[in-house]
C-alpha positions as CSV (number, residue, x, y, z in Angstrom):
1,M,-28.5,1.7,261.2
2,K,-26.7,4.0,258.8
3,N,-23.1,3.4,257.8
4,M,-23.2,-0.2,259.0
5,P,-20.9,-2.6,257.1
6,W,-23.5,-5.2,256.7
7,R,-21.4,-7.8,254.9
8,D,-18.7,-7.8,257.6
9,F,-21.3,-7.9,260.3
10,A,-23.3,-10.7,258.8
11,A,-20.1,-12.7,258.2
12,L,-19.0,-12.2,261.8
13,V,-22.4,-13.1,263.2
14,A,-22.5,-16.3,261.0
15,S,-19.1,-17.3,262.2
16,I,-19.8,-16.7,265.9
17,G,-23.1,-18.5,265.5
18,V,-21.2,-21.6,264.3
19,V,-18.8,-21.3,267.1
20,G,-21.8,-21.2,269.5
21,L,-23.2,-24.3,267.9
22,G,-19.9,-26.2,268.4
23,L,-19.5,-24.9,271.9
24,G,-23.0,-26.0,272.8
25,A,-22.4,-29.4,271.4
26,T,-19.0,-30.1,273.0
27,I,-20.1,-29.7,276.6
28,P,-22.9,-32.4,276.7
29,L,-20.9,-34.6,274.3
30,T,-17.9,-34.6,276.7
31,A,-20.1,-35.3,279.8
32,L,-22.1,-38.0,278.0
33,S,-19.0,-39.8,276.8
34,L,-17.4,-39.7,280.2
35,D,-20.6,-41.0,281.9
36,Q,-20.8,-43.9,279.4
37,R,-17.2,-44.8,280.4
38,G,-18.3,-44.9,284.1
39,V,-16.3,-41.9,285.2
40,G,-17.6,-40.3,288.4
41,S,-19.6,-37.1,288.3
42,G,-16.9,-35.2,290.2
43,V,-14.3,-35.9,287.5
44,I,-16.9,-35.2,284.8
45,G,-17.5,-31.8,286.3
46,V,-13.8,-30.9,286.5
47,I,-13.0,-32.0,282.9
48,T,-16.1,-30.2,281.6
49,A,-15.3,-27.0,283.5
50,I,-11.6,-26.9,282.9
51,S,-12.2,-25.0,279.6
52,A,-13.1,-22.0,281.8
53,F,-9.5,-22.0,283.1
54,G,-8.3,-22.0,279.5
55,I,-10.4,-18.9,278.9
56,L,-8.7,-17.2,281.8
57,G,-5.3,-18.4,280.8
58,A,-5.6,-16.9,277.3
59,A,-7.0,-13.6,278.4
60,P,-3.6,-11.8,279.2
61,F,-2.2,-12.7,275.8
62,V,-5.0,-11.8,273.4
63,S,-4.0,-8.1,272.9
64,R,-0.5,-9.2,272.0
65,W,-1.7,-11.8,269.6
66,V,-4.0,-9.3,267.9
67,A,-1.2,-6.8,267.6
68,G,1.0,-9.4,265.9
69,H,-1.5,-11.2,263.7
70,G,-4.6,-9.0,263.4
71,P,-8.1,-9.8,264.7
72,R,-9.1,-12.0,261.8
73,G,-5.9,-14.0,261.8
74,C,-6.3,-14.6,265.5
75,M,-9.9,-15.7,265.2
76,I,-9.1,-18.0,262.3
77,G,-6.3,-19.6,264.4
78,A,-8.6,-19.9,267.4
79,I,-11.3,-21.6,265.2
80,V,-8.8,-24.1,263.9
81,A,-7.5,-24.7,267.5
82,A,-11.0,-25.3,268.7
83,A,-11.6,-27.8,265.9
84,L,-8.4,-29.7,266.5
85,S,-8.6,-29.8,270.3
86,T,-12.2,-31.2,270.0
87,A,-11.3,-33.7,267.2
88,L,-8.3,-35.0,269.1
89,M,-10.5,-36.2,271.9
90,E,-11.5,-38.9,269.6
91,T,-7.9,-40.4,269.6
92,T,-7.4,-41.0,273.4
93,D,-9.2,-42.2,276.5
94,S,-6.7,-40.6,278.9
95,L,-8.4,-38.2,281.3
96,W,-5.3,-36.2,281.6
97,A,-5.2,-35.7,277.8
98,W,-8.9,-34.8,277.8
99,G,-8.2,-32.2,280.5
100,A,-5.4,-30.7,278.5
101,L,-7.5,-30.6,275.3
102,R,-10.3,-29.0,277.1
103,F,-7.9,-26.3,278.4
104,A,-6.7,-25.7,274.9
105,F,-10.3,-25.5,273.7
106,G,-11.2,-23.0,276.4
107,A,-8.2,-20.9,275.4
108,A,-9.4,-20.8,271.8
109,M,-12.9,-19.9,273.0
110,G,-11.4,-17.0,275.1
111,V,-9.7,-15.6,272.0
112,L,-12.9,-15.9,270.0
113,F,-15.1,-14.3,272.7
114,T,-12.7,-11.4,273.3
115,I,-11.9,-10.5,269.7
116,G,-15.5,-11.1,268.5
117,E,-17.0,-8.8,271.1
118,A,-14.4,-6.1,270.5
119,W,-14.9,-6.4,266.7
120,V,-18.6,-6.2,266.7
121,N,-18.4,-3.1,268.9
122,N,-16.0,-1.6,266.4
123,L,-18.3,-2.3,263.5
124,A,-21.4,-0.9,265.1
125,P,-22.3,2.7,264.5
126,E,-22.6,4.9,267.6
127,N,-26.4,5.4,267.3
128,S,-27.2,1.7,267.0
129,R,-24.5,-0.1,269.0
130,G,-26.9,-1.6,271.5
131,R,-29.1,-3.2,268.8
132,V,-26.1,-4.4,266.8
133,V,-24.4,-6.0,269.8
134,A,-27.8,-7.5,270.9
135,I,-28.1,-9.2,267.5
136,Y,-24.6,-10.6,267.8
137,T,-25.1,-12.0,271.3
138,T,-28.5,-13.4,270.4
139,A,-27.1,-15.3,267.5
140,F,-24.4,-16.8,269.6
141,T,-26.7,-17.8,272.4
142,L,-29.4,-19.2,270.1
143,F,-26.9,-21.5,268.3
144,Q,-25.3,-22.5,271.6
145,M,-28.8,-23.7,272.7
146,I,-29.1,-25.8,269.6
147,G,-25.8,-27.6,270.3
148,P,-27.2,-29.9,273.1
149,A,-30.2,-30.8,270.9
150,L,-27.9,-31.7,268.1
151,V,-26.0,-34.0,270.3
152,A,-29.2,-35.7,271.6
153,A,-30.5,-36.1,268.0
154,F,-27.3,-37.8,266.7
155,A,-26.4,-39.7,269.9
156,G,-25.2,-43.2,268.8
157,K,-25.7,-42.4,265.1
158,V,-22.3,-40.8,264.4
159,A,-19.2,-43.1,264.4
160,L,-16.7,-40.3,265.3
161,P,-18.7,-37.8,267.3
162,F,-15.8,-35.6,268.5
163,A,-14.3,-35.5,265.0
164,A,-17.7,-34.5,263.7
165,C,-18.1,-31.9,266.4
166,G,-14.6,-30.5,265.6
167,A,-15.5,-30.2,262.0
168,L,-18.5,-28.0,263.0
169,F,-16.1,-25.3,264.0
170,L,-14.5,-25.2,260.5
171,L,-17.8,-24.1,259.1
172,A,-17.1,-20.8,260.7
173,L,-14.1,-20.2,258.4
174,P,-15.9,-19.1,255.3
175,G,-17.5,-16.2,257.3
176,M,-14.1,-15.1,258.5
177,L,-12.8,-15.1,254.9
178,L,-15.7,-12.8,253.7
179,I,-14.8,-10.0,256.2
180,S,-13.0,-7.2,254.5
181,G,-9.3,-6.9,254.5
182,G,-8.2,-10.3,253.1
183,L,-4.7,-11.8,253.9
184,S,-4.5,-14.6,251.3
185,A,-1.5,-15.9,253.1
186,T,-3.6,-16.5,256.2
187,V,-6.0,-18.7,254.2
188,V,-3.1,-20.8,252.8
189,L,-1.8,-21.3,256.4
190,V,-5.3,-22.3,257.6
191,G,-5.4,-25.0,254.9
192,D,-1.9,-26.1,255.9
193,T,-2.8,-26.3,259.6
194,A,-6.3,-27.6,259.5
195,L,-6.0,-30.6,257.2
196,Q,-2.7,-32.2,258.0
197,F,-4.2,-34.7,260.3
198,A,-6.6,-35.8,257.6
199,F,-3.7,-36.3,255.1
200,G,-1.7,-38.2,257.7
201,W,-4.7,-40.5,258.4
202,L,-5.2,-41.0,254.6
203,A,-1.5,-41.9,254.2
204,D,-1.7,-44.5,257.0
205,H,-4.7,-46.2,255.3
206,V,-4.0,-46.0,251.5
207,G,-0.2,-45.6,251.5
208,R,2.1,-42.7,251.9
209,R,3.5,-42.7,248.4
210,K,0.0,-42.5,246.7
211,V,-1.1,-39.6,248.9
212,H,2.3,-37.9,248.5
213,I,2.2,-37.9,244.7
214,G,-1.5,-37.1,244.7
215,C,-0.8,-33.9,246.6
216,G,1.9,-32.9,244.1
217,V,-0.5,-33.6,241.2
218,A,-3.2,-31.5,243.0
219,V,-0.9,-28.5,243.2
220,C,0.0,-28.8,239.5
221,V,-3.7,-29.0,238.6
222,L,-5.0,-26.2,240.9
223,L,-2.2,-23.6,240.4
224,P,-3.1,-22.8,236.7
225,I,-6.7,-22.1,237.7
226,L,-5.6,-19.6,240.4
227,P,-5.3,-16.5,238.1
228,F,-8.7,-17.1,236.6
229,A,-10.3,-17.4,240.1
230,A,-9.1,-14.0,241.3
231,G,-12.4,-12.3,240.4
232,T,-14.6,-14.9,242.1
233,P,-14.1,-14.6,245.9
234,W,-15.5,-18.0,247.0
235,L,-13.5,-19.9,244.3
236,W,-10.3,-17.9,245.2
237,W,-10.6,-18.7,248.9
238,T,-11.4,-22.3,248.3
239,L,-8.5,-22.8,246.0
240,L,-6.1,-21.2,248.4
241,L,-7.4,-23.3,251.3
242,V,-6.9,-26.5,249.3
243,L,-3.5,-25.5,248.0
244,G,-2.3,-24.7,251.5
245,A,-3.5,-28.1,252.6
246,V,-1.9,-30.2,249.8
247,A,1.3,-28.1,249.7
248,G,1.7,-28.5,253.5
249,A,1.0,-32.3,253.2
250,I,3.9,-32.6,250.7
251,Y,6.3,-31.5,253.4
252,M,4.6,-33.4,256.2
253,L,4.7,-36.7,254.2
254,S,8.4,-36.1,253.4
255,L,9.0,-36.5,257.1
256,V,6.9,-39.6,257.1
257,A,9.0,-41.0,254.2
258,C,12.2,-40.4,256.3
259,G,10.7,-42.6,259.0
260,E,9.8,-45.3,256.5
261,R,13.3,-45.6,255.1
262,F,15.7,-44.7,257.9
263,E,16.3,-45.4,261.6
264,G,18.7,-44.4,264.4
265,Q,21.4,-41.9,263.4
266,S,20.5,-42.3,259.7
267,L,17.0,-41.0,260.5
268,V,18.4,-38.0,262.3
269,A,20.7,-37.2,259.4
270,A,17.8,-37.6,256.9
271,S,15.6,-35.3,258.9
272,A,18.4,-32.7,259.1
273,V,18.7,-32.8,255.3
274,V,15.0,-32.3,254.9
275,N,15.0,-29.3,257.2
276,A,18.2,-27.9,255.6
277,S,16.6,-28.1,252.1
278,W,13.4,-26.4,253.5
279,G,15.5,-23.6,255.0
280,I,17.5,-23.1,251.8
281,T,14.5,-23.0,249.5
282,S,12.6,-20.8,252.0
283,A,15.4,-18.2,251.8
284,G,16.1,-18.5,248.1
285,G,12.6,-19.0,246.8
286,P,11.1,-15.6,247.6
287,L,14.2,-13.9,246.2
288,V,14.1,-15.7,242.9
289,T,10.3,-15.3,242.7
290,G,10.5,-11.6,243.5
291,V,13.0,-11.0,240.6
292,L,10.8,-13.1,238.2
293,M,7.7,-11.2,239.2
294,Q,9.4,-7.9,238.5
295,T,10.4,-9.0,235.0
296,A,7.6,-11.3,234.0
297,G,4.6,-10.1,236.1
298,V,2.5,-11.6,239.0
299,N,1.9,-14.9,237.2
300,A,5.5,-15.8,237.8
301,L,4.5,-16.8,241.4
302,P,2.2,-19.6,240.5
303,A,4.6,-20.6,237.7
304,V,7.5,-21.0,240.1
305,L,5.2,-23.0,242.5
306,W,4.1,-25.2,239.6
307,A,7.6,-25.9,238.6
308,G,8.5,-26.9,242.1
309,A,5.6,-29.3,242.3
310,A,6.4,-30.8,238.9
311,I,10.0,-31.4,240.0
312,F,8.7,-33.1,243.1
313,I,6.3,-35.4,241.1
314,A,9.1,-36.3,238.7
315,S,11.5,-37.2,241.5
316,A,8.8,-39.2,243.4
317,A,7.9,-41.1,240.2
318,W,11.6,-41.8,239.5
319,D,12.3,-43.1,243.1
320,R,10.2,-46.2,243.3
321,D,12.0,-47.9,246.2
């Protein structure tokens, strides 16, 4: 298998293997949970199978998504969508909601199947394509077979089974990040997208203000480390993932703070102010940062972000109401 990009192939196989594991676990977990609730076998069959319609529903749009976001960006988005749609089944008993979540899950699987199969074919050398694709499909099938066994082994032993199953999919992200052609911005957005529910849950249980300020402190602590992590891929990706999560949580918890303090028309006005300030800084921030990077170098970017986080912490500490 000459001229084979082994690192990219191994990362892709590892990622699709984890996806297979999660897929293999969600099907029996869904059926088992519905059966324990006394739902009829006909309804169980429909809800379990509805993901197939999600696969069909996503198929016409995959090419367009890949053209706009690239194959890896689409696969990362699909992995996060699969994780969220599975974990959210923990939050409701509504059969209609479960059907919608299974449809979304199927759509995510359709994206992963389509892009993964095309990608592995693109990686494979002409003289060994059959063997390379066989390894890929074998890994997926093998891990999918392990999924039901995993559910059986941990049945009744895991407090939040759907949340745990959803978290399985996130284990596929490191493999995606190892594939050549990094878009650091994508990693930041993944952190922003994947962990917002966790921060919302934490804010509900330990207090919004504590979590809010803690996120600002985390940004200030992690940003100075970023330039030193550039030469260490695993540390670089990890820092970006965490930074995306905590930075996104600052905005999300600002909306929560509006709900805590205002109501009615005042709440609408406060939300408008938050969104207006986001729009202004989103437009002006890149311009100011670009000028500073031209004059002071690339380290101006983390410096500007650090200053913004520091201003947030100061204002949050000052406002104790």
